C-alpha positions as CSV (number, residue, x, y, z in Angstrom):
1,M,-28.3,2.1,0.6
2,R,-26.4,3.5,-2.5
3,I,-23.6,0.9,-2.5
4,L,-26.2,-1.8,-3.0
5,Q,-28.0,-0.1,-5.9
6,L,-25.2,-0.5,-8.5
7,G,-26.0,-2.3,-11.7
8,H,-25.0,-6.0,-11.9
9,R,-22.0,-5.5,-14.2
10,T,-20.9,-2.3,-12.4
11,A,-21.0,-4.1,-9.0
12,V,-19.0,-7.0,-10.2
13,V,-16.3,-4.8,-11.9
14,T,-16.2,-2.5,-8.9
15,D,-15.7,-5.4,-6.4
16,V,-13.0,-7.0,-8.4
17,L,-11.1,-3.7,-8.9
18,A,-11.3,-3.1,-5.2
19,L,-9.9,-6.5,-4.5
20,L,-7.1,-5.9,-7.0
21,V,-6.2,-2.6,-5.4
22,F,-6.0,-4.5,-2.0
23,V,-3.6,-7.1,-3.6
24,T,-1.5,-4.5,-5.4
25,I,-1.0,-2.4,-2.3
26,G,-0.1,-5.5,-0.3
27,L,2.4,-6.7,-2.9
28,L,4.0,-3.3,-3.2
29,T,4.2,-2.9,0.5
30,H,5.6,-6.3,1.3
31,H,7.6,-7.2,-1.9
32,G,8.2,-3.8,-3.5
33,R,7.1,-5.1,-6.8
34,V,4.2,-6.7,-8.6
35,S,4.5,-9.6,-11.0
36,A,2.0,-11.9,-12.9
37,A,3.0,-14.7,-10.6
38,D,2.2,-12.6,-7.5
39,Y,-1.2,-11.7,-8.9
40,A,-1.8,-15.4,-9.8
41,R,-1.0,-16.4,-6.3
42,D,-2.8,-13.7,-4.4
43,A,-5.5,-12.0,-6.6
44,I,-7.0,-15.0,-8.3
45,P,-7.9,-16.9,-5.1
46,I,-9.3,-13.9,-3.4
47,A,-11.2,-12.5,-6.3
48,G,-12.3,-15.9,-7.5
49,C,-13.6,-17.0,-4.1
50,W,-15.3,-13.6,-3.7
51,L,-17.2,-14.1,-7.0
52,L,-18.1,-17.6,-6.1
53,A,-19.4,-16.4,-2.7
54,G,-21.2,-13.5,-4.4
55,G,-23.0,-16.0,-6.6
56,A,-23.8,-18.3,-3.7
57,F,-25.3,-15.5,-1.7
58,D,-26.9,-13.9,-4.7
59,L,-25.1,-10.6,-4.1
60,Y,-25.3,-9.4,-7.7
61,R,-28.9,-10.3,-8.6
62,R,-30.5,-9.4,-5.3
63,P,-28.1,-7.0,-3.6
64,R,-28.7,-6.8,0.2
65,M,-26.4,-5.9,3.0
66,R,-26.7,-9.5,4.4
67,A,-25.4,-10.8,1.0
68,L,-22.6,-8.3,0.9
69,I,-21.4,-9.3,4.4
70,A,-21.7,-13.0,3.8
71,T,-19.8,-12.7,0.5
72,W,-17.1,-10.6,2.2
73,V,-16.6,-13.0,5.1
74,T,-16.9,-16.2,3.1
75,G,-15.1,-15.1,-0.1
76,V,-12.1,-13.5,1.6
77,T,-11.7,-16.3,4.2
78,A,-11.9,-18.9,1.4
79,G,-9.5,-16.9,-0.8
80,V,-6.9,-16.6,2.0
81,L,-7.2,-20.4,2.6
82,V,-6.8,-21.2,-1.1
83,R,-3.8,-18.8,-1.3
84,A,-2.2,-20.6,1.7
85,L,-2.8,-24.0,0.0
86,L,-1.3,-22.8,-3.2
87,R,1.8,-21.7,-1.3
88,W,1.9,-25.0,0.5
89,H,2.3,-23.1,3.7
90,L,-0.1,-22.4,6.6
91,D,0.9,-20.8,9.8
92,G,0.1,-17.9,12.2
93,G,1.1,-15.4,9.6
94,D,-1.9,-16.5,7.5
95,G,-4.2,-15.8,10.4
96,V,-2.8,-12.3,10.6
97,F,-3.1,-11.9,6.8
98,L,-6.8,-13.1,7.1
99,V,-7.6,-10.4,9.7
100,V,-5.8,-7.7,7.6
101,A,-7.5,-9.0,4.4
102,L,-10.9,-8.9,6.1
103,C,-10.5,-5.3,7.3
104,F,-9.0,-3.8,4.2
105,T,-11.1,-5.7,1.6
106,L,-14.3,-4.5,3.3
107,L,-12.9,-0.9,3.4
108,F,-11.9,-1.0,-0.3
109,V,-15.1,-2.7,-1.5
110,V,-17.3,-0.3,0.3
111,T,-15.2,2.7,-0.8
112,A,-15.2,1.6,-4.4
113,R,-18.9,0.9,-4.4
114,A,-19.6,4.3,-2.8
115,A,-17.5,6.0,-5.5
116,A,-19.2,4.0,-8.3
117,S,-22.6,4.9,-7.0
118,F,-22.0,8.5,-8.1
119,L,-21.2,7.5,-11.7
120,P,-23.9,8.0,-14.2
121,A,-25.9,4.8,-15.0
């Protein structure tokens, strides 16, 4: 599968950029603006937990669909939980955000990886 055949560095950069696009769209949609504090609150936990999960499941050294799925579910879920803890707020809205985050981060990561797979090596 082409989305798993990216080079290590390309895969990491592509995944992080896809997650940043998700956060940016969310911030613009819900707040109408983007600030450094917004990124610190939303992007760092999600991207950070994604990268930690990617390392734990060896996504970037031995890319496999199972590792991508495990990284996605674990990284995004942990990132949403860390985000809620940073906000000192956990309620039903965070559950909705988790579902939205899981759906759209997968879409954005797969789309970004598919686009990157056509770039020259």
